[in-house]
C-alpha positions in Angstrom: 0.6 -2.4 31.2 3.0 -3.0 28.9 6.6 -3.9 31.0 9.2 -3.4 28.9 13.1 -4.4 30.1 16.5 -4.2 29.2 18.4 -7.6 29.0 21.7 -9.2 28.5 21.6 -10.2 25.0 24.1 -13.0 23.2 26.0 -11.4 20.0 28.1 -12.9 17.8 31.8 -12.5 18.2 33.1 -10.7 15.2 36.6 -11.5 15.8 35.5 -15.1 15.3 33.2 -14.9 12.4 34.3 -12.0 10.4 31.1 -10.3 8.7 28.2 -10.3 10.3 26.4 -10.3 7.1 27.6 -14.0 6.7 25.9 -15.1 9.7 22.6 -13.5 9.8 19.7 -14.8 8.0 16.2 -13.4 7.0 13.4 -14.8 9.3 12.7 -18.5 9.0 9.1 -18.3 7.7 10.6 -16.3 4.7 13.1 -18.4 3.6 12.0 -20.5 0.8 13.6 -24.3 0.3 15.2 -23.0 -2.7 16.9 -20.2 -0.8 18.0 -22.6 2.4 21.2 -24.0 1.0 22.7 -20.4 0.2 22.1 -19.9 4.1 23.6 -23.0 5.1 26.9 -22.6 2.8 27.2 -18.7 3.7 28.9 -19.7 7.2 29.3 -22.9 9.5 27.9 -20.6 12.0 24.9 -19.0 10.2 22.2 -18.5 12.3 20.1 -20.8 10.0 21.2 -23.5 11.8 19.6 -22.4 15.2 16.4 -21.6 13.7 15.7 -24.3 11.5 18.6 -27.2 12.3 19.9 -28.9 9.4 19.3 -32.1 7.4 21.6 -34.5 9.5 19.7 -37.9 8.6 18.2 -39.4 11.9 18.7 -36.8 14.2 15.9 -34.7 15.7 15.8 -31.4 14.0 15.2 -29.5 17.4 17.6 -31.2 19.5 20.1 -30.2 16.6 19.5 -26.7 16.9 19.8 -26.8 20.8 23.4 -28.7 20.3 24.6 -26.0 17.6 23.5 -23.1 19.8 25.2 -24.8 23.3 28.3 -25.6 21.3 28.6 -22.1 19.8 28.0 -20.4 23.0 31.0 -23.0 24.5 33.3 -21.9 21.7 32.7 -18.1 22.4 31.1 -17.6 19.0 28.1 -16.2 20.5 29.3 -14.3 23.8 26.8 -12.9 26.4 26.8 -9.2 27.3 27.9 -8.6 30.9 25.1 -5.9 31.6 21.7 -5.6 30.2 20.6 -3.3 27.5 18.2 -1.8 25.2 19.8 -2.3 21.4 18.8 0.4 19.1 18.1 -0.5 15.3 18.2 1.4 12.3 17.6 0.1 8.9 18.4 2.1 5.8 17.1 0.4 2.6 16.3 1.3 -1.1 12.7 1.2 -2.0 11.6 0.4 -6.0 14.7 1.6 -6.9 13.3 5.1 -6.5 14.5 6.0 -2.8 16.1 5.5 0.3 14.3 4.7 3.5 15.2 4.7 6.8 13.5 3.0 9.5 14.5 2.9 13.4 13.3 1.3 16.3 14.9 -0.6 19.8 14.9 -4.1 21.3 14.3 -5.5 24.6 12.3 -7.9 26.3 8.4 -7.6 26.6 6.4 -9.0 29.5 3.8 -11.6 27.6 0.3 -11.2 28.1 -2.4 -13.1 26.8 -4.5 -11.6 23.9 -7.3 -9.5 24.8 -6.2 -9.5 28.5 -3.8 -6.7 28.2 -2.2 -3.9 26.0 -0.6 -6.5 23.3 -2.9 -7.0 20.0 -2.5 -9.5 17.0 -3.7 -8.7 13.7 -2.9 -11.8 11.9 -4.3 -15.4 12.1 -2.1 -18.4 12.9 -1.6 -21.7 12.0 -1.3 -24.2 14.9 1.8 -26.5 13.3 3.7 -23.2 13.0 3.2 -22.5 16.5 4.2 -25.9 17.5 7.0 -25.6 15.3 8.5 -22.6 17.2 7.3 -24.1 20.5 9.8 -26.8 19.7 12.8 -24.7 18.9 12.0 -22.7 22.6 11.6 -26.0 24.8 14.7 -27.5 23.1 17.1 -24.2 23.2 15.6 -22.1 26.0 16.4 -18.9 23.6 14.9 -16.2 21.7 16.9 -16.3 18.3 14.6 -13.6 16.2 12.4 -10.6 17.6 9.3 -10.1 17.5 8.2 -7.3 15.6 5.6 -4.9 17.4 4.7 -1.3 16.6 3.1 1.5 19.1 1.8 4.9 18.7 4.5 7.9 19.4 3.2 10.7 17.5 5.8 13.0 19.3 8.6 10.3 18.5 9.2 10.6 22.2 10.9 7.1 22.5 13.4 7.7 19.8 14.6 10.8 21.3 15.6 9.4 24.2 18.0 7.0 22.3 19.2 9.9 20.2 22.3 11.0 21.8 23.7 7.6 22.0 23.4 7.0 18.0 26.2 9.4 18.2 28.7 6.4 19.5 29.9 3.8 17.1 27.2 1.0 16.8 28.2 -2.3 17.8 27.3 -3.6 14.4 27.5 -1.9 11.0 27.2 -4.1 8.0 25.4 -4.1 4.5 23.6 -7.5 3.3 23.1 -9.3 0.1 20.3 -7.0 -0.9 22.3 -3.5 -0.2 20.3 -2.9 3.0 22.3 -1.2 5.6 22.0 -2.3 9.3 23.1 -0.7 12.3 22.8 -2.1 16.0 23.6 -0.1 19.0 24.1 -1.9 22.7 22.8 1.3 25.0 23.5 0.6 28.7 22.2 3.4 30.5 20.3 3.5 33.9 18.7 6.7 33.3 17.6 5.4 29.7 16.1 2.1 31.3 13.9 4.3 33.4 12.6 6.6 30.8 11.8 4.2 28.1 9.8 1.7 30.9 8.0 4.7 32.0 7.0 6.1 28.2 6.3 2.5 26.9 4.1 1.7 30.3 0.7 2.6 28.9 1.7 2.0 25.4 -0.7 -0.6 23.2 1.5 -2.9 21.4 0.5 -4.2 17.7 2.2 -7.4 16.5 3.1 -6.7 13.2 5.5 -10.0 12.6 6.0 -12.9 14.9 2.5 -14.0 15.6 3.6 -17.6 15.9 6.5 -17.1 17.9 4.7 -14.7 20.4 1.9 -17.7 21.0 4.7 -20.1 21.4 6.3 -18.1 24.0 2.7 -17.8 25.4 2.6 -21.7 25.8 6.0 -22.0 27.0 5.2 -19.7 29.8 2.4 -22.1 30.7 4.2 -25.0 30.8 6.9 -23.5 32.7 4.5 -22.1 35.1 2.9 -25.9 35.9 6.5 -27.0 36.9 6.5 -24.8 39.6 4.7 -23.8 42.6 6.8 -20.9 43.9 6.7 -18.3 41.1 8.1 -15.1 41.7 7.1 -13.4 38.2 10.8 -12.6 37.7 11.6 -15.6 35.7 12.9 -15.2 32.4 10.2 -17.3 30.6 7.2 -14.4 31.5 8.8 -12.4 28.8 10.3 -12.5 25.4 12.5 -10.4 23.0 10.6 -8.0 20.6 11.8 -5.0 18.6 9.4 -2.0 18.9 9.1 0.8 16.4 6.5 3.6 16.1 3.5 3.6 13.7 4.7 7.0 12.9 8.4 5.8 11.8 8.9 7.4 8.3 10.3 4.4 7.2 7.7 2.0 8.1 7.0 0.1 5.3 4.4 -2.4 4.1 4.7 -4.4 0.7 2.0 -6.4 -1.0 1.8 -9.9 -0.5 0.4 -11.5 -3.6 -1.6 -15.1 -4.0 -0.8 -17.9 -6.6 -3.1 -20.6 -6.9 -2.9 -24.1 -7.8 -3.8 -27.6 -7.7 -7.7 -26.9 -7.9 -8.6 -30.1 -9.8 -12.0 -29.3 -11.4 -11.5 -25.4 -12.1 -13.2 -24.4 -15.0 -12.1 -20.8 -16.0 -14.9 -20.3 -18.3 -17.3 -20.4 -15.1 -15.3 -18.8 -12.8 -15.1 -15.8 -14.9 -19.0 -15.7 -15.7 -19.1 -15.6 -11.6 -16.9 -13.0 -11.2 -19.1 -10.8 -13.4 -21.8 -11.1 -11.4 -20.0 -9.6 -8.4 -17.3 -7.4 -9.4 -16.8 -4.6 -12.0 -13.8 -5.6 -14.2 -11.1 -3.4 -15.8 -9.9 -6.0 -18.9 -6.2 -4.9 -20.1 -5.7 -7.0 -23.2 -2.3 -7.7 -24.5 -0.3 -9.9 -27.2 3.0 -11.4 -27.4 4.6 -8.0 -28.8 3.4 -5.7 -26.3 2.7 -8.1 -23.0 5.7 -6.5 -20.7 4.3 -2.7 -21.6 0.5 -3.7 -20.9 1.9 -5.7 -17.7 3.4 -2.3 -16.4 0.1 -0.5 -17.5 -1.6 -3.5 -15.3 0.4 -2.8 -12.6 0.2 0.9 -12.5 -3.3 0.9 -12.8 -4.0 -1.4 -10.0 -2.0 0.7 -7.4 -3.9 3.7 -8.8 -7.6 2.2 -8.6 -6.4 1.1 -5.0 -6.3 4.9 -4.1 -9.9 4.9 -5.2 -11.4 1.7 -3.2 -11.2 -2.0 -3.1 -9.5 -3.4 -6.2 -7.3 -6.6 -6.6 -5.7 -7.8 -10.0 -6.1 -11.2 -11.4 -4.4 -13.2 -14.3 -5.8 -16.8 -15.4 -3.5 -19.0 -17.2 -4.1 -19.1 -20.9 -6.0 -15.2 -20.8 -4.6 -12.9 -23.2 -5.6 -9.9 -20.9 -5.1 -9.0 -17.3 -8.2 -8.2 -15.1 -8.4 -5.5 -12.2 -11.5 -6.1 -10.2 -13.8 -4.0 -8.1 -16.3 -5.6 -5.5 -19.7 -4.5 -6.3 -20.2 -2.4 -3.1 -23.8 -2.4 -3.2 -24.4 -6.0 -3.2 -22.9 -5.8 0.3 -20.5 -8.3 1.6 -21.7 -9.8 4.4 -25.1 -10.5 2.5 -23.1 -12.1 -0.3 -20.8 -14.3 1.6 -23.9 -15.2 3.9 -21.7 -14.5 7.2 -21.5 -11.4 9.1 -18.2 -9.7 8.2 -17.2 -6.6 10.6 -17.1 -3.3 9.2 -13.7 -2.8 9.6 -12.9 -6.2 7.7 -15.0 -5.2 4.7 -12.7 -2.5 4.2 -9.5 -4.8 3.1 -8.9 -6.3 -0.2 -7.6 -9.3 1.4 -10.7 -10.2 3.2 -12.8 -9.8 -0.1 -10.1 -12.0 -1.8 -10.2 -14.9 0.7 -13.5 -14.9 2.4 -15.7 -14.4 -0.9 -13.2 -15.2 -3.9 -11.2 -17.8 -2.6 -13.4 -19.7 -0.3 -17.2 -19.6 -1.9 -16.3 -18.7 -5.4 -13.3 -21.3 -5.5 -13.9 -23.3 -2.6 -10.7 -23.6 -1.0 -11.6 -24.1 2.2 -9.8 -22.3 4.8 -7.6 -25.1 6.2 -6.0 -25.6 2.6 -5.4 -21.7 2.5 -1.3 -22.6 3.8 0.7 -24.1 0.9 -2.0 -27.0 -0.1 -3.8 -24.5 -2.6 -2.2 -21.0 -2.2 1.2 -19.8 -2.3 2.5 -16.5 -1.2 4.9 -14.3 -3.4 6.1 -10.7 -3.3 7.4 -10.1 -6.5 4.8 -9.6 -9.0 6.7 -9.8 -12.2 7.6 -13.4 -10.9 3.7 -14.1 -9.8 2.7 -13.2 -13.4 5.8 -15.2 -15.3 4.8 -18.3 -13.0 1.3 -18.4 -14.1 2.2 -17.7 -17.7 4.9 -20.4 -17.8 2.0 -23.2 -16.4 3.4 -23.6 -13.3 0.4 -22.1 -11.4 -3.3 -21.8 -12.3 -4.1 -17.9 -11.6 -2.4 -15.1 -9.7 -4.2 -12.3 -7.6 -2.3 -9.2 -7.2 -3.1 -7.1 -4.2 -2.1 -3.6 -3.1 -0.3 -3.3 0.6 -2.7 -2.8 3.4 -2.2 0.6 4.4 -0.5 1.1 8.3 -3.8 2.3 9.6 -5.7 -0.4 8.3 -3.6 -2.7 10.4 -4.0 -0.9 13.3 -7.7 -0.3 13.4 -8.3 -4.2 12.7 -6.2 -4.9 15.7 -7.7 -2.5 17.9 -11.4 -3.7 16.8 -10.2 -7.4 18.0 -10.1 -8.4 14.5 -7.7 -10.6 12.5 -6.9 -10.7 9.2 -5.8 -13.7 6.8 -2.3 -14.7 7.4 0.3 -13.0 5.5 -1.8 -10.3 4.8 1.2 -7.9 5.6 4.5 -7.7 4.5 6.4 -5.2 6.7 10.1 -4.5 5.2 12.6 -5.1 5.5 12.3 -8.0 7.7 14.2 -8.4 10.9 17.6 -10.1 10.6 17.8 -13.0 12.9 21.2 -13.2 14.5 21.4 -9.5 15.2 21.0 -10.3 19.2 19.8 -13.5 20.9 17.7 -13.5 24.0 18.5 -16.9 26.8 15.2 -17.9 28.4 17.0 -20.0 30.8 14.4 -22.0 33.3 16.1 -21.3 36.1 17.2 -17.6 35.4 15.5 -14.1 36.5 15.4 -11.2 35.1 17.9 -8.5 36.2 15.9 -6.2 38.4 17.8 -3.3 37.8 14.8 -1.1 37.3 12.9 0.3 40.5 
């Protein structure tokens, strides 16, 4: 059963920080090292200090997170709402400079469930080190600073309709960020709404879109806290985590592609690799020369998207080549037999599985444990990916189409997972919209029968 509750959120006091755009930040795991100084410099109370601490020498990063959190609450920079609320969040955003889209959902608490034992399903693999990092933040600060992003099916848009009348009131927060994305958040405190939302969400299956490491950290924290007491009531705050809920059918739900940059392959032989590719892939080469490279690059991107509508395909550019390549796996070979491992049917449909399980692991010899920063860098901008390879920073780039929303749903439903960072739900939820305290001695307010 999906148990969804309102909560007393901690929010920024705009009288003390001014513009919320100055104190919010993207999720911790999408902020590059190059971009970090920008958020630290934006405002002394930017939420990045709660998520990542800072570089004070000789101080424990996690204790710094906790210190900032305690200080800011003590100074009234962060104030806790007096009553529980659901927080309705609307984001208006430009897509490809062609159109504006709107995504809507709400933020509440979700009772934790072990994967495979309830109605909460993952779709991506995690790395233990990142889970431990989030667990340390949770241990030291006893708070959720950012929301886990979940999806549920609601073809009639019943949940959204319950919030509709409250959207006629002024929002709690209303601001544009540096990417011209419009964020609005409403704090909705209505007992009847609480009851209706909880009732309608009760039997929903929740699919984790973003925040797998934070969710698993919350599970680990719950186990730790449970061992410390023999008198649990089930209403302790640590049984719940803060979550954003969005319908699969929401017209603004958008997944962007995540491309792969490859580096640090000491014995890479371009000719041998391309010869191997010919055995397993049908290829389309798009040659270019310096005078027409830009137009041919656009042709390559357009062809990648168009070919993706007809089946599995991904793009490749190798440093030094004078052509871009589209690769179609020869289906008659059979992915499982080619790899020598049984690949579930639901995964064989995915470009990212063919890329990771066959090309990266078998043809290039990149072990799974090296697929997190040691050999592979994830990048969102396809032009930037090509430029970095052409400038000699990386050995090659694989360009991917984004997975479809229904593919994510199908993979999770079958109990399977994709490689880490296979999906990039856009826009990301800003960290700092609302914070949830997870105090060890605090009970969830039992306002709902």
